[in-house]
Each structure stands twice: as structure tokens, then as C-alpha cells.
N, C-alpha and C positions, 0 to 999 in steps of 0.2 A: 384721503378720499380719492384723489386722482389715481393713486396706485391701485386701489380697489377697482375703480372703473376700468383701468387699463387691463387688469387681470381678467375681469369679466369679459372685456372685449376680445381678448386673446382666446379665452376658453369657449366662448359662444360658438364659433365655427366648428369646434371639435366635438361638441355635444351631439349633433346629429350623427357624426361618424361613430361615436361610442354606442349610440342607440340602434345602429344598423343591425338588422337580423342576420343571423348566421346562415350562410348558404351551404347546403349539404347535398352531396350526390348519394346515390344508392350504395356505392362502395364505402363512402364515409360512414353512413348509417350502420352498415354491416360491421365495419371495423370498430366503431364505438360500442356497438352492442356486444361484440365479442370481448372487448376489454373490460366492460363494466358489468356484464351480466353476473348476478350472484350465483346462479346455478352453474354457469361455466366455471366460475372461480372455485366453487366447491368441487367440481369435476376435476379441475387441475390439481387441487389439493389431494384428491383421491389418487390421482396418478403419481404425485410425489410420494404419498404414503406407500403405495404399492412398490415404488422404486426402492424405498428404504427397506421394505420387507424382503425384496429380492437381494439386497446387499446383506441383510441379516442372515438369510439362508445361505448365501455364499460364504459367510464367515465360518460356517460349520466345517468347511474343508480345512481350515487352518488350526494349528494347535492353540489351546487355551493356556495362558500363562497367568498365574496368580501368585501374589505374595501375601503372607499372613504373619502378623506379629501379635503376641499376647503377653499380658502381664497379669500375675495372680498373686495376691497376698493371702497367706494362711496364718490364722491366729494361733495355731498349734503346730508344733514341730512333729516330725516322725522319728521313730526309733526302730532300728533293725533288731534289737534284742529287748528282753523284758527288764524291768527294774531290778529284779533279783539277780539276773545275769550281769547287769551293769554293776551292782554292788560287789559281786564276786570278782569282776575284772579289776575294779579299783582296790580291793583288799587282797588280791592274789599274792602280793609280796609278804604281807603279814602271815598269811596262811602258810606259804612256803617257808618262811623264816621259822615258824613254830615247828613245822615238820622236820626241818633241818636240825634245829636245836635238839629235838627229841632223839633224832637218829644219832647225833654226835654224843649225847649223854649215854645212850645205850652202848655205843662203841667204847666209851671210856669205862663203863662198868664192866664190860666183857674183858677189856685189857687188864684192868685192875685185878679182877678175879683170877685171871690166868697167871699174872705175876705173883700173886699171893700164893697160889697153889705151887708154882715152880719153886719159890723161895722156901716154902714149908718143906717141900720134898728134899731140897738140897740140904737144908739144915738137918733133917732127919737122917739122911745118908751120912752127913759129916759126923753127927753125934754117934751113930752106929759104928762108924769106922774108928772113932776115938775110943769108944768103949771096948772095942774088940782088941785093941792093942794098948796094954797098960803103959808101956814106955812112951808111946806117942801121946797118949792122953796126959801123962805127966808132963811131957814137953809142952803140949798146948796149954795145960793148966798153969804152968809156970811162966809162959811167954806173955809178956805185956802186950805185944802186938796182937796176938790172937785174942787176948782178952778184950782188947779195944774193938777188933773186928767183930767178935761175937756180940759185944754190946751194941754195936751199931746195927748189926743185922736184926737183933731183937727189937730195937727201937724204930727200925725203918717202916714207913707206910707205903705199901705198893701202889695205892691209888694216887699218890702224889708224884710218883716217878714219871708217869705218862698221862698228860691232860690235853686232849684235842679241843680246839676252839672252832666253833661254827662261824663262817664269814657272815657279814651283815648284808643280806640281799633284799630285805624288805623294802627299802626306799627305791632302789632302781626298778624292782619288779612292779611296785605300785605305780611308778611313773609310766612304765611301759603299758600297764593295764589301763591307766587313765587316758593315754594317747589312743589306744585301741577303742576304748569306750567312746571317746569323742568322735572317732572316725565312724563308729556305728550309730551316731546321732547327728546326721548331716543337717545343715541349716537349710530348711525348706520353707522358711517364712516368705521369701520373695523369689518367685519363679518367673523367668523370662524365656520366651520361646519364639523363634522366627523360622519361617519356612517359605521356600519358593517352589511352586509346583508347576509342572508342565504335563498336559494331557493331549495326546494326538490320536484321534479316532482312526483306526485302520479299516474296520468293516462295521457297518451299522445296519446291515440287512437291506441296503438300498434306500434307507430313509433320507439320507442327506441328498442323494442324487435326485430323487423324486420330489423332495421338498423344494429344491432349487427350481425344478421344472414347474411346480405349482406356483412358486413366487413369480416366475417369468410369465406364466399364463395369466396370473392375476393382474400383472401390470398391463398386459395386452387387453385384458377384460376392462380395466379402468379406462384405457384409451378408447376402446369401443364405446363405452358409456359416454365419454366426452364427445365423440363424434355424433352420437345420437342426440345429445343435448345441443350440440353445435348446430346441427341441421335444423332442429326445431326453432332455435333462436333466429336463424336466418330466415326461415319461412315466416315467422311472426313479424320480423322487421319488414320483409318485403310486402306482406299483406298491409301493414300499417302505412308503408310508404305509398303504395299504389292507391290505397283508399284516400290518402290526402290528395294525390294527383287528381283522382276522380272528383272528389268533393270540390277542389279548387276550380276544376273545369266547370262543374255545375254552378258554382257561384258566379263565374264569369257569364255563363249562359243566362243565369237569373238576372244579372245586371243588363245584359243585352236584351233580354225579354222585356224587362221593365222599360228600357229605352224605346223599344218598338211600340209598346203599349202607350207610353206617354206621347210618342209622336202621333200614333193613331188617335189618341185622346184629343190632342190639339186640333188635328184635322176634323174630327167629329164635332168638336165644339164650334169650329168655324162653319161647318155644314149646318149645324143646328141653328146658328145665328142667321144663316141665309135662308133657312127654311127647307133645306134639302133633306136633312135628317131630323128625327124627333128626339125628345129628351130621353125616351126609352133606349135609344141607341147609345146616348151618352152615359146613362146609368149602367148599361151593360159593359161598356168599356171601363167605367170606374170600378166595377166589381172585379174585373179581370186585373186591373192595376193593383188593387188591394191584395188579390191572391198572389200576384207576382212579387209584391213587396214582402209578403209573408214567406214565400218560397226563398227569396234572397236572404231573409233573416235566418231561416232554418239552415240554409247552406253555410252562412257565416258562422253560426254556432257549431254546426257539425264540423267545420274546418278547424275551429279552435280546439274542440274536444279531440279530434283526430291527431292534431299536432301534439297535444298534451300526452296522448297515448304513445306516440312515437318517441317523445322526449323521455318518457318513463322507460321505454324499452332500450334506448341507446344511452341511458345514464345521465341525461341532462335534467336540470330543474324543470318542473312542469310549466313554469311561467316563462321559459326561455322563448325568445323570438327566433324562429327558424323559417327559412325559405328553401324549398326543395328545388333541385336543378331541373326537374321535369314538371314542376308545378305550373309553369306558365305556358305549357304546350296544350293546344286545343285537342290534339289527338294523342292518346296513350301510345307510346312506341311499341313496336312488336318485340316480343322476347327473343333472346338468342338461345336456341335449343340445338343440342348436338344430335348426332344420329342415334337411332334406337340401339339399345344394348340387349344382349342375350340374357336369358334368365340366370345362367351360371355366373355371368359377370355381375349381375344385379345382386345375387345372393352373396357373392364374395365381397361386394362393396357395402351392402346394408349392415349397419352396426348391430341391428337386432339379431340377425343370423350369426354374425361373428361372435356376439356375446353368448348365445346359446351353445355354439360349437365349442367355444373356449371353456364354458362351464362344464360341458361334458368331458372335455380333456382334463380339466382340473379334478373332477371327481374320479376319473380313471387313475390319475396320479395319486390322489388321496387314498384310493383302494390299495395301491402298491405300497404307500407309506404305512398304511394300517397292517398290511401283510408283513412288512419289515419289523413290526413290533413283536412278532412271534419268532423272529430269527435271532441267532446269537449276535452279540456285539463284541468287538475286539478293540481295545484301545491300549496305546503305549503310554506309560506314566513314568515320570522322573521327578524326584524331589531332592531338595537340599535343605537340611535341617540344622539349626544351631540353637543351643539352649544354655541357660545359666540358672541353676547348677547343671553340670553334665557329668556323665559316668564313663568318659573315655579313659580316664586314668584315676580310677576311684571316683568318688563323688566329690567334685570340687566346685566351689563357687567362683568360677572364672569362665571367660569366653575363650575356651581352649579349642578353637576351630569348630568345624561342623562335620556333617556326614551327608554323603550323596548316595541315593538309592534309586534304582530303576526297576521296572517290571512291566508285565503285561496283565491287563485286566480283561477277563472273559466273562460275559453275562449270558447265560442260557435260560430263556424262559421255559418253564416246564408245563405249568397248567394254570390258567386264569379263568376257569369256568366258561370257556368258549367265547370270552369277551372279544378277543381280536378277530375270531372267525365271523362273529355277527357284525362287527364294525366293518369288516371287509365286504360282507354281503350287502350291507346297507349302502356303502359307497358305490358299489357296482349298480345297485338299484337306482340310486340318484343319478348316476351317469346315464343309465338307460332312460330315465325319466326326461332328462334334458335333451337326449337325442330324439325322443318322441315329440317333445315340444319344438325341436328344431324342424322336424319334418312338417309339423302343423304350421309353423311360422312360414316356411317356404311356400306352402299352398296359399296362405293368406297374403303373402307378398305378391304372389303371381296374380291373385285376384285384385289386389290394390293397384298394381301396375297397369293391369288391363283397364280397370275403372278410370284411373287418372289419364291414360292415353285417350280413352273415349271422351272424357270430359274436356281434354285439351282440343281434340278434333271438333267437338261440338262448339267450344268457345271460338275456334277459328272460323267455323261456318257462321256462327252467330255474328261475329265481327264483320264478316264479309257482307252478310245480309243487312246489318246495321249501317254500314258505309253506303250500300246501294240505296237504302231507304233515306239516308241523309241527303244524298244527291237529289233524290226525287222531292224531298221536303223543301230543300233550298230552291229548287226550280219552281215548285208550287208556290212558295212564299213570294218569290220574285214576280211571278205572273199575277198573283192575287194583289200584290201591292200596286203594280202597274194598272191593273183593272180597276182597283178602288180609286186610284187617282184619276182614272179616266171616267169614273162614274158608272161603270158597267158591272161592278162587283159590289155585293152588299157587305155590310160590316160583319155579319156572321161568317161569311166566307173568309174574310181577312183574319178574323180571330181564329177560325179553325186552322188556317194555314200557319199562323204563328204558333198555335199550340202544337200542331203536327211537327213544325220545325224544332220547337223546344224538345218535344218527346224524342224525335229522331236523334238529336244531339246527345241527349241524356242516354239513350239506348247505345249510342256509339261509344260514349265514355264508359258505360257499364260493361259493354262487351270487351273493350280494351283492357279494363281492370280485371275482369274475370279471366281473360286470356293470360295476363301476367301472373295472377294468383294460381291459375291452373298449371302454368309452366313451372312455377316454384314448387307446387305440390308434386308435379311429375318428376322434377329433378330430385326431390327428396325421396320419392318412391323408388327411383332408380339408383339411389345411393350416390348421387353426384354432388352432395353438399357436405362431404367430409372435409375436415380442415386441410387435408393434403391436396384435395382437388380444388381448393379455392382459386 
């Protein structure tokens, strides 16, 4: 229990510190609005996207390198010859063996016939010679040797004397045919293919150059859009800021006005008690006090709502407690304005004119890109291919190296129904349209700048008159108060002086606020609120 009491004692002095409102200057509000505004965040994202588009366009100058790998399974194989041709290859040995055997048999028959004919002729000649010489015939007939020779000749078979044999070629030839048939039936069930490709554009009709120019202009266009949104955010923040300063001053005036009336009311009550004044005078003062209380309540509510609006614009929770650096000032400070600018400088600094000018340049570049679609394109290509199966040494299912090839690709558009011509004309017309809008925008900006300068001058004059009126009202109030205390001034006169004093102070606050807002609007009109000019 003692420890809890000690902790509460230590924390109690720190609680008021934690509850202290946050004090903000105008620059603080601007910075917070720029950091937290959703529209500005989207504009920054658009700039980032445009930067990526520019880098994408720049990549078209460089070669494109890609690698490709594929695998394919085929449920059926391929054959370079028909089934009948395959059967002939595999049976080529048997066919050749049969043809060879037939040829050898015919040769044996021819040789046998020739030998028989020769032997028959020789026997006929021998017998003729024997018969023509009786002595010789008797000698042959009585000779056992000749009798044996003649018997052998008569029994001899000429076909058995010479018998050629055909070699066995069926097996080896069939094996060779089978190998050839297998080579003509490659294994194409599993196909692997790899390729590395390089493509470098050499000429694209100017499309790459002007596409890069379009991307750079688009990035500048996004930056100009950011500047336009940036200026509007600052103007909105300044308006909310000075509105709070004005309403806070009015609330202090309402408090002071109530104090004056209450003091007057006490004096009137004393005068009524002494019989100097009547109850009518007291009731009149009471009505004025009630009106002043209502005015103070409205000022307090308006101050709360104005601070909530500023919190929303600078990214704070709506219920945040904030105090502005200029909130406690009785007089709104004068704005800091630079020297006037020429129209040419204003047109150059205004994001609206820059956006229209950039849009016209973008469509000029777009027209040239469209014109490039009708011009030839030239690109250098190089490829390295590797496959399994490959046909570098017959058809083999091996990774037997790859193949490098290079070439030039030329594409010449011939006719597309005048599509490119019409697209080119459309882009030129769009560029002309934006230039026309640019000229109109320059005229409107000139009118806006003139109007804002007049408004600023009027606000300066109004502030000067309000300050002069305030001096008179303060002197009048002082004189009326002294006269009432001396008994020479009536209650109505004092009430009128107090009312005039309140009105003069309010007019002075309003004039100062209007001058600050007019100065912000003038800076926006002259293009001085770009983020580079911060």
C-alpha cells in the first residue's frame, strides 16, 4: 500500500506535463501536412512509378539475354524408313545368300557341261584315231593300262570334278542391316533442348529514343503534379492556421468584452441601488452580458472545430491538444511577400502550365514513336543451342556439344491499312490540343495573378483602415469609461463604445487573417509554393 502511494506521488507531478498541448509553428504545420497528406503521398508514388517507367525505357538500349530449357516426352518413336524397308534391311543377308547360292549353282552347271563336252570330244577323237590305225587299235586293245584308262573315262562324272561352294554371308549382312535399321529408328521418346539467346536492337525507327524521351517527360509531368498538389496543401494549411489565430483572438476579445460588461454591470447595480440609474439600465446591461457570453461560447466552439480541421490536415488525431505559436497574439502578423514576378517567370513556375507544356511535348514524342512503327527495324541476334538427341554426328542420344549461330533480323512494314498514319495524325492533334489549352491556361493565370494582387492590395488597405478604426475605438472607449465614472456619460453611450471597441478589434483580426490568406493565395498564383521554393 505504501509502495502504491509512493508511485502515485511520483507520477502525479508528471501527469500535467503529459497532458500539455503540443505547440506548433506554421512551418511545423506545413512539414507535418507534407509528410502525412494522402494526396501528396499518392503524388510521390506517381513520381516513383514514372521513374521506373524511365528506367524501363532505358533498358531498351541494352541487349536482351534469355535462356530457355525444354523437355518433351513422346509416347511414339519416329522412323526414317517404312516397315517394309526395315524388313528388307534386316533380311538383306538371307536375300543376298540366296542370290549368291543361285549364281554359284549356275556356274557349277556351266562348268560341268563344258567338261562333259570336252571329254566327249576327246574320247571321240581318240576312238577315231584308234579305228583308223589297226595296229595301234590292236596295241590299245591288248594293253591293260589303256583298258583301265578307258574304263575310268567311261565311268567319270564331269560334274563331280569341279564343285564351287558359295560363302556364308547371310549372318554378317543381316547384322549390318540390323545396325543400319536401328540407326534409322532413333530414340526420340525423351527430348531435351537448351538455348541461350541474345538480341541487340540496332535500329528501331527512332522508337527507343523517343520512348525514353516520353518516359523522362512523364517523370517531369508527375513532379509538376506533385508541385500542384503541394501548393494546394500549403494553402489549405495556412488558411486553417490563420483561421485558428483569428478565432483565438476573437475568443480573447469575447472574454475581455464579458469582463467589461460585468464590470459595467456591477457599477450599474451600485448606481441602481443609490437611485442614480433605473432597473431598465440594469436589464439592458444584463442582455448585453448574455449576448457576450453567447459570443464567447461560439468562439470557443469555433476554435475547437478549427483546431480539429487543422489536425486533420496535418495528420494528427482530431482530439489532439494543440497550441499555435501565433495563437496568443492580439494582432495577426504581417505576411512576408517577395517582389512581384514577371508573367514569364510565373508561367515557368506554375505547375499547371508546366504540366500542359510537358503533355504537349509527350504527344510530340508519341507521334514520332508512332511514325517509327512504319519504319524498318534491324536487330542483331545470337544463339547457342544444345540438345539431346542431337544430329551433329548422326542422331545420338548424348550431350555432344552445342551449336552457336548469329544473324541479323530486319523487319520492314509494308501495309497496315494506314493504321500508323492515322495514329501519327491523332498524336499530333493531341499535342496541338494541349498547346491550345496551354495558351488558354496562361491567359487564365494572368487573370488569376491580377485578381490575387488586387485582393492582396485591398486586404492591406483594409487592415490599415481597421487598425486606424481600432485606435479610434480604444480612445472612444477610454473616454466613455471615464465619462461614465464621472456621471456625465449614459449607459447607452458606454455600451456603444464597448460594442464599437469589440467590432473594431474583430475587424482588425479579420483584416489580418484575410491578408495572410490573400498572401498565401498570391504566392500560389505566382508559383512560389513549389517544394523546391520552400
